[in-house]
C-alpha positions, 0 to 999 in steps of 0.5 A, a space after each residue: 130597406 129596398 128589394 134586390 131584383 131577381 133575374 126575372 125582374 121580380 124583387 125579393 123582400 130583403 128584411 123578411 128574407 133575412 128574418 126568415 133565414 135567421 129564424 130557420 138557422 136558430 131553430 136548426 141549431 137548437 134542434 141539432 143535438 135532439 136530432 143527433 141523439 134520436 138518430 143515434 138511438 134509432 140507427 145502428 150506424 153512429 155515422 147516420 146522424 152526422 151524415 144527415 147533419 152534414 147534408 143539411 149543412 151543405 144545403 144551407 151553405 148552398 142556399 145562402 150562396 144562391 142569387 136569391 139571397 144576394 144582389 145581381 150585378 146592376 144594369 149599366 147606366 142605372 144607379 142603385 138609387 134609380 132602381 130603388 135598391 138600397 145597398 145592404 151591408 152584411 152584418 158584422 156578426 154573421 155566423 158562418 159555420 159552413 164557410 158560405 159567409 164571412 164572419 166580421 167581414 166589414 173592412 178592417 180598421 185601425 181602431 174600433 174594428 170590433 166591440 167588447 160584445 162582439 168579442 164575447 160573441 166569438 165564444 158562442 160561434 166556437 160553442 155552436 161549432 162544438 154543438 155540430 159534433 164535427 171536428 172539422 167545423 171546430 178546427 175551422 174556427 182557428 187560424 191557419 197557424 193556430 196554437 191550441 193548448 188543450 185542457 186534457 192534453 200535454 201536446 200543443 196543437 199548431 195546425 188544422 190537423 192537430 187541432 182537429 185531432 184533439 176535437 175528434 176525441 173531445 167531441 165524443 163527450 158532447 160538450 157545451 160551454 158557457 162563460 162564467 167570468 170574462 175579461 176582454 181586451 181589444 187592440 189593433 187587429 186583435 182581441 183577447 177574451 180570458 176568464 172562466 168557463 164551464 162545460 156540460 158534457 152531454 154524454 155523461 152529464 158531468 160539469 167541468 169548470 176551467 180557465 180559458 184564454 182566447 186571442 183572436 185575429 182577423 184572417 181573410 176578413 174573418 175573426 178567428 182564434 189564433 191562440 186558445 189556452 185552456 186549463 183546469 182550475 188549479 185550486 181544485 187540483 191542489 185540494 183534491 177530492 175530499 173524503 172522510 175515513 168513514 166514507 172510505 170504509 163505506 166504499 167497501 159496502 159498494 163492492 160488497 153490494 156488487 158481490 150480492 148481485 152475483 153479476 161479475 160485470 157489476 163487480 168488475 165495474 167497481 174497479 178503475 180503468 187500470 185497476 189491479 186485483 191480486 186475488 185470494 185464491 189465484 196466482 194470476 194478477 188481474 190487470 184489466 176489466 176482462 181478467 177481473 170479470 173472469 176471476 169473479 165468474 167463479 168466485 161469485 158461485 160461492 155467493 160470498 158476502 163480506 164483513 170488515 173486522 179490522 180496518 186502517 184508513 189513509 186518505 191522500 190527494 185524490 186517493 185513499 187506502 183501506 187495509 185490514 182483515 175481513 171475513 166472508 160468509 159463503 152462502 153456497 156452502 155456509 163456510 166462513 173464510 177470513 183474510 187480509 185485504 188492501 184496497 186503494 181507491 182513486 177518484 175516476 170519472 166522478 166516483 171513487 173506484 178500486 185502483 188496487 185490491 190485494 187479498 190474501 189468506 191469513 198466513 199464520 193459519 197455513 204456514 209452519 215457520 222455519 225457526 231462525 234467530 237474529 244472530 243466525 240472520 246476521 250470519 247469512 251476510 257472511 255467507 254472501 260475503 264469503 261468496 264475494 271472496 271467491 271472485 266467482 259470480 256464479 257462487 254469488 248468484 247462487 246465494 239468491 233465491 229463484 225469484 230473487 231481485 237485486 237492486 245494485 248500488 252502481 246500476 240502474 237496472 233491476 236484476 230479477 233472474 239468475 243471469 242478470 244477477 250473475 252479470 252484475 257481479 261479473 264486473 263488481 268482483 273485479 274490484 275484489 270487494 269485501 264487506 263489513 256491516 257497521 249497523 243493522 236492524 233485524 226482523 224475523 217473520 214466518 219463513 222470512 227474515 230481514 236485515 237492513 242497515 249500513 255496510 262498508 266495502 274495502 275494494 282490494 283492487 284499489 284500496 278504496 272504501 265505499 259505504 252504503 245502505 243495504 236491505 237483505 230480505 231472506 226466504 227459506 227455499 229448498 231447505 236453506 235461507 236465500 236472498 229474496 231481495 237485496 237493495 243496496 244504495 249510496 249514502 244519500 247525504 254524501 251526494 250533496 248538490 254542487 254549491 253555486 252562488 247567485 253571482 256565480 250563476 250570473 257569471 255563467 252567461 259570460 262563459 257563453 258570451 266569451 264562446 260567442 266572441 270566438 266566432 266558433 260555433 263548436 265552442 258555443 255548442 260545447 257550452 250546452 249540456 248533452 240533452 240540451 234544448 235551444 229555442 232560438 230568437 230568430 228560428 222556429 226550429 227547436 234545437 235538441 242536439 249538438 249538431 242542431 245547436 251548432 248549425 244555428 250558431 253558424 249563421 248567428 255568429 256571422 253577425 259577431 254578436 256580444 251580449 250584455 245582461 240588463 236584468 237578471 233573476 236567479 233561482 238555485 236548485 239541487 244541481 241546477 240553477 236558472 237565470 232569466 231576464 232581459 239581455 241586449 246584443 251588439 252586432 259587431 258586423 252591423 253595429 245594430 243593438 237588439 234587445 230580447 228576453 232570455 231563460 238559461 237553465 244550467 245543470 252540473 254535468 261532467 264536472 262543470 255547469 252547462 246550459 240544459 235549456 236556453 229560450 230566447 225571444 224578442 221583446 213582445 211589446 215591440 210587435 204586439 203593442 204596449 201591455 198594461 204595466 203592473 200597479 206600483 204602490 205609491 209608498 214603494 215608488 217613494 222608497 225606491 
């Protein structure tokens, strides 16, 4: 190593200078998190640590660009060798968080441009960017036109602003990652690293494992992230958080212990972020932290302590339920109060919390039942049917209770008040319906009764007969039995899916292809469903309505395309089907042949099969180079 001259003639010891700069940078990065946490602890402003860090960052950036760290232009007439100066090539793995140097800034080559070790090191650059807590620095690790598919957001991030926006929130958790398993591939001008990594969240101490895919490309001489796909471990999602019946019952003790603190905040902390409390002695549902805390401010004045007398546990996927009867001893009064409870727990932020808590007094102790027989319950249907016969929607609506709910047969809208119920029957009565119960099951409770089964209507206006399922829940209100809840639905087996064979699915392509042959963009656009989405081969713009789809084919049809399916894979579902594979187009206008990949998803709409989703893309290996082919068993090859 030689010395680079300064303007004054004195040289700088390059090896010592670089070693010193590397040591300072390493110490700086290692102390970043400690510095920021102390600043946050001693400063009322959360921005102070970021401001100080940014100041240091800018200082380092400026320092690295001064002439004391780079050679000046050589004097004319003297070679570098004559002056005893050795040309030092910059390292291919320099860290550039602040943009003052270029990462992997040696000239690009066709092969051997980056090693496997250097590819893995790119993760550490991204991880160190996370450690800065600055979303701008993290976003700068991505290319100008990146694709980030984040772990905890459904929204793809495809530019600097949206990538930064994602990390604005994610960095609040103070994440630091490490790679557990890595698989590297290197191509011409690109490299990929896929595997499993684990994050430690400095803000909470939680550890989160996930799967990752990084695709790197060289942009402006720097290796950057072109595509980053991060996802949760799928088997952990499928299995759910395990919990036993006894552990579910033990969750009540955590809540009961919170009651013993007499601190309403401690009790409210036992509920989930979107928890709902239906309290024993308040008509108001409590659906947020403040409202739940407010309820316990008064309830805890009784100094309650609970005991479960009867419990029934159900365990689901990341949720569980405990329902039964509990009894409270009120320390302030000595009274004992028995009630019914429902706790539904969900696993949230690393612990089980109460998502729903419904507590009610023992109903038989306070209610005097209005007697009614099963025969009389069945007779209540006749009162409703007689109201239909008047063809007066007000008469029908009068049969419902003050807070009655109607879920009608032929309307998606729940009717929850008198005007809504009356409005539904204004149209329904035009059919002059009369009903008859074919079969039903009756339950009689305390001041309520239920009749559920199957009924059939004869429509006097058309003569048509319509069968359906019904549920009537009656309550005793203002001295008479009224309908509190009425749910009517079609017979589900009558709405069987539209049958279609695999061959018929493949033939749907010919309908679309024939529309292409007309060279009429309207004819092609009409092959798509009302809410179709087209992702075309040669346009970045998703086409999501009739006009946009037609607009695409205005240009495409000028090539006079005709397609042929080369490879097809068909899936058939309930009133939908899918055909995906490879097709080839012959362009009549030029004679060119173009091969591509396709996905058609069809739905049965307005009496015919239409395209709900069409995704067409070029053959990727033509642009990205050949990919490894799947291994084929020797026996399979012979049998083929």
